[in-house]
C-alpha positions in Angstrom: 0.0 0.0 0.0 1.4 3.4 -1.0 1.6 6.4 1.3 -1.0 8.2 -0.7 -3.6 5.5 -0.4 -3.2 4.7 3.3 -5.3 7.6 4.6 -8.1 6.7 2.4 -8.0 3.0 3.4 -7.8 4.0 7.1 -10.7 6.3 6.7 -12.8 3.5 5.0 -11.8 1.1 7.7 -12.9 3.5 10.5 -16.1 4.2 8.7 -16.8 0.5 8.3 -15.9 -0.1 12.0 -18.2 2.7 13.0 -21.1 1.4 10.9 -20.6 -2.1 12.5 -20.5 -0.5 15.9 -23.6 1.5 15.3 -25.3 -1.6 13.9 -24.4 -3.6 16.9 -25.7 -0.9 19.2 -28.9 -0.7 17.1 -29.3 -4.5 17.3 -28.6 -4.5 21.0 -31.1 -1.7 21.5 -33.8 -3.5 19.5 -33.0 -6.7 21.3 -33.4 -4.9 24.6 -36.6 -3.3 23.5 -38.0 -6.7 22.3 -36.9 -8.2 25.6 -38.7 -5.5 27.6 -41.8 -5.8 25.5 -41.8 -9.6 25.8 -41.2 -9.3 29.5 -44.0 -6.8 29.8 -46.3 -9.2 27.9 -45.2 -12.1 30.1 -45.8 -10.0 33.2 -49.2 -9.0 31.8 -50.2 -12.6 31.1 -48.8 -13.7 34.5 -50.8 -10.9 36.3 -54.0 -11.9 34.4 -53.5 -15.6 35.3 -52.9 -14.6 38.9 -56.1 -12.5 38.9 -58.1 -15.3 37.4 -56.7 -17.8 40.0 -57.5 -15.4 42.9 -61.0 -14.9 41.6 -61.6 -18.6 41.2 -60.2 -19.3 44.6 -62.5 -16.6 46.1 -65.5 -18.2 44.3 -64.6 -21.7 45.6 -64.1 -20.4 49.2 -67.4 -18.4 49.1 -69.2 -21.5 47.8 -67.6 -23.7 50.5 -68.6 -21.2 53.2 -72.1 -20.9 51.9 -72.5 -24.7 51.8 -71.1 -24.9 55.3 -73.4 -22.2 56.6 -76.4 -23.9 54.9 -75.5 -27.2 56.5 -74.9 -25.6 59.9 -78.2 -23.8 59.8 -80.0 -26.9 58.6 -78.3 -29.0 61.1 -79.4 -26.7 63.9 -83.0 -27.2 62.7 -82.6 -31.0 63.0 -81.3 -31.6 66.5 -80.4 -35.0 67.9 -81.6 -34.3 71.4 -82.4 -37.4 73.5 -80.3 -39.4 71.0 -79.2 -42.0 73.6 -82.7 -42.8 74.6 -84.0 -42.7 71.1 -81.5 -45.3 70.0 -82.3 -47.5 73.0 -86.0 -47.3 72.3 -85.4 -48.0 68.6 -83.6 -51.2 69.5 -86.3 -52.1 72.0 -89.3 -51.5 69.8 -87.9 -51.7 66.3 -88.8 -48.2 65.1 -86.1 -46.6 63.0 -84.1 -43.9 64.7 -84.5 -41.3 61.9 -88.3 -41.9 62.0 -88.4 -41.3 65.8 -86.5 -38.0 65.5 -88.7 -37.0 62.6 -91.9 -37.6 64.6 -90.6 -35.7 67.6 -89.6 -32.7 65.4 -93.0 -32.7 63.6 -95.0 -33.1 66.7 -93.3 -30.9 69.3 -90.2 -29.4 67.8 -88.3 -31.2 70.7 -90.2 -29.1 73.3 -91.2 -31.4 76.2 -93.7 -28.9 77.5 -95.6 -28.6 74.2 -99.4 -28.9 74.3 -101.8 -28.6 71.4 -105.1 -26.8 71.4 -106.7 -30.3 71.2 -104.9 -31.4 74.4 -102.0 -33.5 73.0 -99.0 -33.4 75.3 -95.2 -33.6 75.4 -92.5 -34.5 72.9 -94.7 -37.1 71.1 -97.9 -35.1 71.5 -99.9 -37.9 73.2 -103.5 -37.4 74.0 -104.3 -38.3 77.6 -106.7 -41.1 76.5 -104.0 -42.6 74.3 -101.5 -42.3 77.2 -103.8 -44.3 79.4 -104.3 -46.9 76.7 -100.6 -47.3 76.3 -100.1 -47.7 80.0 -102.7 -50.4 80.0 -101.1 -52.2 77.0 -97.8 -52.1 78.8 -99.3 -53.4 82.0 -98.2 -50.3 83.9 -99.9 -48.1 86.4 -101.0 -44.9 84.6 -99.5 -41.8 86.2 -100.8 -39.0 84.1 -98.6 -36.5 86.0 -95.7 -38.0 83.9 -97.3 -37.3 80.5 -94.9 -34.3 80.0 -91.9 -36.2 81.3 -89.5 -36.5 78.3 -88.4 -40.0 79.0 -91.9 -41.3 79.7 -93.5 -39.4 76.8 -90.9 -40.6 74.4 -91.1 -44.2 75.5 -94.9 -44.3 75.2 -94.8 -42.5 71.9 -92.3 -44.9 70.4 -94.2 -47.9 71.7 -97.3 -46.5 70.2 -95.6 -46.1 66.8 -94.4 -49.7 67.0 -98.0 -50.9 67.9 -99.5 -49.0 64.9 -96.8 -50.5 62.6 -97.7 -54.0 63.8 -101.4 -53.2 63.3 -101.1 -51.8 59.8 -97.9 -53.4 58.5 -96.6 -50.1 57.0 -94.9 -47.2 58.7 -96.5 -44.5 56.6 -99.9 -45.9 57.2 -99.0 -46.0 60.9 -98.0 -42.4 60.7 -101.4 -41.5 59.2 -103.1 -43.4 62.1 -100.8 -41.6 64.6 -102.3 -38.3 63.3 -105.8 -39.2 62.3 -106.6 -42.2 64.5 -106.8 -46.0 64.1 -110.5 -46.1 63.3 -110.3 -43.6 60.5 -107.3 -45.0 58.9 -108.7 -48.6 59.1 -111.5 -47.3 57.0 -109.1 -45.8 54.5 -107.1 -49.0 53.9 -110.3 -50.9 53.4 -111.4 -48.4 50.7 -110.1 -49.0 47.2 -110.2 -45.2 46.6 -107.3 -44.8 49.1 -105.6 -48.2 49.2 -105.1 -50.8 46.5 -103.6 -53.5 48.8 -105.3 -52.9 52.1 -102.0 -52.0 53.7 -100.5 -48.9 52.1 -102.3 -45.6 51.3 -101.9 -44.2 47.8 -104.2 -41.3 48.7 -105.1 -39.7 52.0 -108.5 -37.9 52.0 -107.6 -35.5 54.8 -105.2 -32.7 53.7 -103.8 -32.2 57.2 -102.9 -35.9 57.6 -101.5 -36.0 54.1 -99.3 -33.0 54.8 -98.3 -34.5 58.2 -97.1 -37.8 56.6 -95.3 -36.0 53.8 -93.5 -33.7 56.3 -92.4 -36.6 58.4 -91.1 -38.5 55.4 -89.0 -35.4 54.4 -87.7 -35.1 58.0 -86.9 -38.8 58.1 -84.8 -38.5 54.9 -82.9 -35.5 56.4 -82.2 -37.3 59.7 -81.0 -40.3 57.8 -78.4 -38.2 56.0 -77.4 -36.5 59.2 -76.9 -39.7 61.0 -75.0 -41.2 58.1 -72.7 -38.2 58.0 -72.2 -37.9 61.8 -72.2 -41.6 62.6 
């Protein structure tokens, strides 16, 4: 290379070097910009995912709380008061535990002092005449002062349910008789309009008794679930 051409070559080299340096800087800047934008997008997606997760978690927790509150409130409406005695009487007389609880809830709401306008008394809402009849069937002295006693009233009521079941052969027919009386229900099961087999009732002509039986069946199902859940 001659002395005259050297400055030109040097100038060209420096220009080329500068262009490459500028190009690298430009590429680096673009890469950094792309990285920042990508990071921003990733952060945005991550934030959206986090927000969705938090919302879903909140919905699940609220649903769980609502379900728990509903169960707690419903459970409070279906107490297992007198459970030990109820289970003992169930074993003695063969009446299902859930059915006993259902009858007590429907009849008195577990209030041993309950008394109807018709004169039915206690947990199982026994009429004094029925109470005396049960005492006679059990061969016991009739002490009517004990009609409101929870243990006595419950024992007599469960015995009477078992008696009605043996009499009619069906618990729901027995429940109808518990509400409407043996004589009336005996007429219903003998009438083809209300019973096709002389045992079960496919129709109950008194609305109050029909509602009573249906309510106890509903209560019985609820108590069955509670007892299965709680053991």
